[in-house]
SEPA-743423 format. One line per 4 residues: number of its first residue (from 1); for each residue x, y, z of N, C-alpha, C, O. Coordinates in steps of 0.2 Angstrom, whole numbers. Atoms other than C-alpha are relative to their C-alpha. Example, Ala and Ser with C-alpha at 12.3 -4.5 7.8 and 13.67 -1.06 7.14 Angstrom:
<atoms>
1 = 4/-6/0/62/-22/39/4/6/0/9/5/3 ~ -4/-6/-1/68/-5/36/-4/5/3/-1/11/4
</atoms>
This chain:
<atoms>
1 = 0/-2/-8/-18/70/-47/6/3/2/12/1/-1 ~ -5/-4/-3/-7/82/-39/4/-3/6/1/-7/9 ~ -3/3/-6/6/79/-26/-4/2/7/-4/-2/11 ~ 4/-2/-5/-5/88/-14/-6/-5/1/-8/-7/7
5 = 6/5/0/-20/76/-18/3/-7/2/-1/-10/6 ~ -3/6/-2/-8/61/-16/1/0/8/0/-4/12 ~ -1/-1/-7/-3/68/1/-6/0/4/-6/-3/10 ~ 7/0/-3/-21/71/6/-2/-7/1/-5/-9/6
9 = 2/7/0/-25/53/2/4/-4/6/1/-8/10 ~ -4/3/-5/-10/47/13/-2/2/7/-2/-2/11 ~ 1/-2/-7/-14/58/27/-7/-2/3/-8/-3/9 ~ 6/3/-2/-32/52/27/1/-7/3/-3/-9/7
13 = -2/7/-2/-25/34/29/2/1/7/0/-3/12 ~ -3/-1/-7/-15/40/44/-6/2/5/-6/0/11 ~ 5/-2/-4/-30/49/51/-5/-5/2/-8/-5/8 ~ 5/4/-1/-42/35/50/2/-7/2/-2/-12/4
17 = -3/6/-2/-31/20/54/5/1/6/10/4/5 ~ -4/0/-6/-24/19/72/6/-5/-1/5/-11/-3 ~ -6/4/0/-6/12/72/3/0/-7/8/-4/-8 ~ -4/0/7/0/17/54/7/3/2/7/8/5
21 = -7/-3/-1/19/20/54/2/3/-6/6/8/-6 ~ -2/-2/6/21/23/36/-5/-2/-5/-8/-6/-5 ~ 5/2/5/11/24/20/3/3/-6/7/8/-6 ~ -3/-2/6/16/26/2/-5/-2/-6/-8/-7/-6
25 = 3/1/7/9/27/-16/6/-1/-4/10/3/-5 ~ -5/2/4/20/18/-28/-2/-2/-7/-8/-4/-8 ~ 1/2/6/21/15/-46/1/-7/-1/5/-10/3 ~ -1/7/2/20/-3/-54/7/-1/-1/9/-7/-1
29 = -7/1/2/37/0/-60/5/1/6/11/-1/6 ~ -5/0/-6/44/2/-42/2/7/2/8/8/5 ~ -2/-7/-1/45/21/-41/-5/3/5/-11/2/5 ~ 4/-3/-5/39/32/-27/-4/5/-3/-2/9/-7
33 = 4/-5/2/24/43/-31/-1/5/5/0/11/4 ~ 1/-4/-6/21/50/-14/0/-4/6/-1/-10/6 ~ 0/4/-6/24/45/4/0/4/6/2/10/6 ~ -1/-2/-6/24/48/22/3/-5/4/-1/-10/6
37 = -4/6/-3/37/37/30/3/2/7/5/8/8 ~ -4/-1/-6/44/35/47/7/1/-1/10/-1/-6 ~ -7/-1/1/62/40/50/4/-6/-1/2/-11/2 ~ -4/6/1/75/28/43/-3/-4/-5/1/-9/-7
41 = 3/4/6/64/21/29/2/3/-6/1/9/-8 ~ -2/-3/6/71/23/12/-6/-1/-5/-9/-6/-6 ~ 6/0/5/58/28/-1/2/-4/-6/-3/-8/-8 ~ -2/4/6/68/20/-15/-1/-7/1/-3/-11/-3
45 = 1/7/-1/69/3/-7/-7/-2/2/-9/-7/-1 ~ 7/2/-1/51/3/-1/-3/0/-6/-7/-5/-7 ~ 3/0/6/45/7/-18/2/-6/-4/-3/-9/-7 ~ -2/6/4/55/-6/-26/-2/-7/3/-5/-11/-1
49 = 2/7/-3/51/-20/-14/-8/0/0/-10/-6/-1 ~ 8/0/1/32/-15/-14/-2/-2/-7/-6/-7/-7 ~ 2/2/7/31/-17/-33/2/-7/-1/-2/-11/-4 ~ -2/7/1/41/-33/-32/-5/-5/4/-7/-10/1
53 = 5/4/-4/29/-40/-18/-6/-1/-4/-9/-6/-4 ~ 6/1/4/14/-36/-28/0/-4/-6/-4/-8/-7 ~ -1/4/6/20/-43/-44/1/-8/1/-2/-12/-2 ~ -1/8/-2/26/-60/-36/-7/-2/3/-9/-8/1
57 = 6/2/-3/10/-61/-26/-5/-2/-5/-9/-7/-5 ~ 5/1/6/-1/-59/-42/2/-6/-4/-2/-10/-6 ~ -3/6/4/10/-72/-51/-2/-6/4/-4/-11/1 ~ 1/6/-4/8/-85/-37/-8/-1/0/-9/-7/-2
61 = 7/2/1/-11/-83/-37/-2/-2/-7/-6/-6/-8 ~ 2/2/7/-12/-84/-56/2/-7/-1/-2/-11/-4 ~ -3/7/1/-1/-100/-56/-5/-5/4/-6/-11/2 ~ 4/4/-4/-12/-107/-42/-8/0/-2/-12/-3/2
65 = 7/-1/2/-28/-102/-51/-5/2/6/-10/-1/7 ~ 4/-2/-6/-34/-93/-36/-3/7/-1/-4/10/4 ~ 4/-7/1/-41/-77/-44/5/6/0/11/5/0 ~ -3/-6/0/-36/-59/-43/3/1/7/-1/0/12
69 = -3/-2/-7/-25/-52/-28/-5/5/2/-6/10/-1 ~ 3/-6/-3/-35/-42/-16/5/4/4/5/10/4 ~ -5/-4/-4/-22/-38/-3/5/-5/2/4/-11/3 ~ -6/4/-2/-5/-45/2/2/3/7/3/9/8
73 = -2/-2/-7/0/-45/20/6/-3/2/6/-10/2 ~ -6/3/-3/17/-48/28/-1/2/7/-1/8/9 ~ 0/0/-8/16/-51/47/7/-1/3/9/-6/2 ~ -6/1/-3/31/-48/57/-1/0/8/-7/1/10
77 = 0/0/-7/35/-49/76/-2/7/3/-6/8/8 ~ 1/-7/-3/34/-30/78/-5/4/-5/-6/10/-3 ~ 4/-4/4/22/-25/64/-2/-3/-7/0/-9/-8 ~ 2/3/6/13/-28/48/1/5/-6/1/11/-5
81 = -1/-4/6/15/-22/30/-5/-3/-5/-6/-9/-7 ~ 6/2/5/0/-22/18/1/4/-6/2/10/-7 ~ -1/-2/6/1/-20/0/-7/-1/-4/-10/-6/-4 ~ 7/0/4/-15/-16/-12/1/3/-6/4/9/-7
85 = 0/-2/6/-16/-14/-30/-5/6/0/-11/6/3 ~ 5/-6/0/-24/4/-34/-1/2/-8/1/8/-9 ~ 1/-1/7/-27/2/-53/5/-3/-4/9/-6/-1 ~ -5/3/5/-16/-2/-68/7/3/1/12/0/-1
89 = -7/-3/0/-2/10/-63/2/1/7/8/2/8 ~ -2/-2/-7/-2/12/-44/-1/-5/5/-5/-10/4 ~ 0/5/-5/0/2/-28/0/5/7/3/10/7 ~ 0/-4/-6/-4/8/-10/4/-5/5/2/-11/5
93 = -4/4/-5/8/1/4/-1/4/7/0/10/7 ~ 1/-3/-7/5/4/23/4/-5/5/3/-11/5 ~ -3/3/-5/16/-1/37/-3/1/7/-5/7/8 ~ 4/-1/-6/7/-4/54/3/-3/6/7/-7/5
97 = -2/3/-7/10/-7/72/-3/-7/0/-8/-8/-3 ~ 2/6/-1/7/-25/77/-7/-1/2/-11/-5/1 ~ 7/0/-3/-9/-21/86/-5/4/-4/-11/5/-1 ~ 5/-4/4/-17/-10/72/-6/-5/-2/-5/-11/-4
101 = 5/4/2/-34/-16/67/0/-1/-8/0/4/-12 ~ 0/2/7/-33/-25/50/-6/2/-4/-6/4/-10 ~ 6/-1/3/-51/-23/46/-1/7/-2/-3/9/-8 ~ 0/-7/1/-50/-4/47/5/2/-5/3/6/-10
105 = -5/-1/5/-34/-4/37/-3/-2/-7/-2/2/-12 ~ 2/2/6/-42/-14/23/-6/5/-3/-6/6/-9 ~ 6/-4/2/-58/-3/22/3/7/-2/2/9/-8 ~ -3/-6/1/-47/13/22/4/0/-7/4/4/-11
109 = -4/1/6/-35/6/9/-4/-1/-6/-2/2/-12 ~ 4/1/5/-49/1/-2/-3/6/-3/-4/8/-9 ~ 3/-6/2/-57/18/-2/6/4/-4/4/7/-9 ~ -5/-4/3/-40/26/-6/1/-3/-7/2/1/-12
113 = -2/3/6/-37/13/-20/-6/2/-5/-4/3/-11 ~ 5/-2/5/-54/17/-28/0/7/-2/-1/9/-8 ~ -1/-7/2/-50/36/-28/6/0/-5/5/4/-10 ~ -5/0/4/-34/32/-36/-2/-3/-7/1/-1/-12
117 = 2/3/6/-42/20/-49/-4/5/-4/-4/5/-10 ~ 4/-5/4/-54/34/-54/4/5/-4/1/8/-8 ~ -4/-5/4/-40/45/-60/5/-3/-5/8/0/-9 ~ -5/4/5/-30/31/-69/-3/-1/-7/0/-3/-11
</atoms>
């Protein structure tokens, strides 16, 4: 997949989810693949933290014998951060306003994840 195709996927997330502040596609190793980030967000830090969050969340579910991770959500006072696996190599991360619709977010992130999985 080319950089333009990754950017198109991210732009589709922005277009279809009201309240998206930032979105990124990250490698499992914690490197940025593509992003559209609000000002002041570090690509390097976001990518590293996203990979760590996904890895730890998967391990917790494994230890608790609770199946495979679907989505990891961090809820804060001013917004939410959603992380979703997108195949063996990629992760999708989305930062949302507090009032963004989570159901729409999950649907759109799953669509993007399926597209990414088909190329891995």
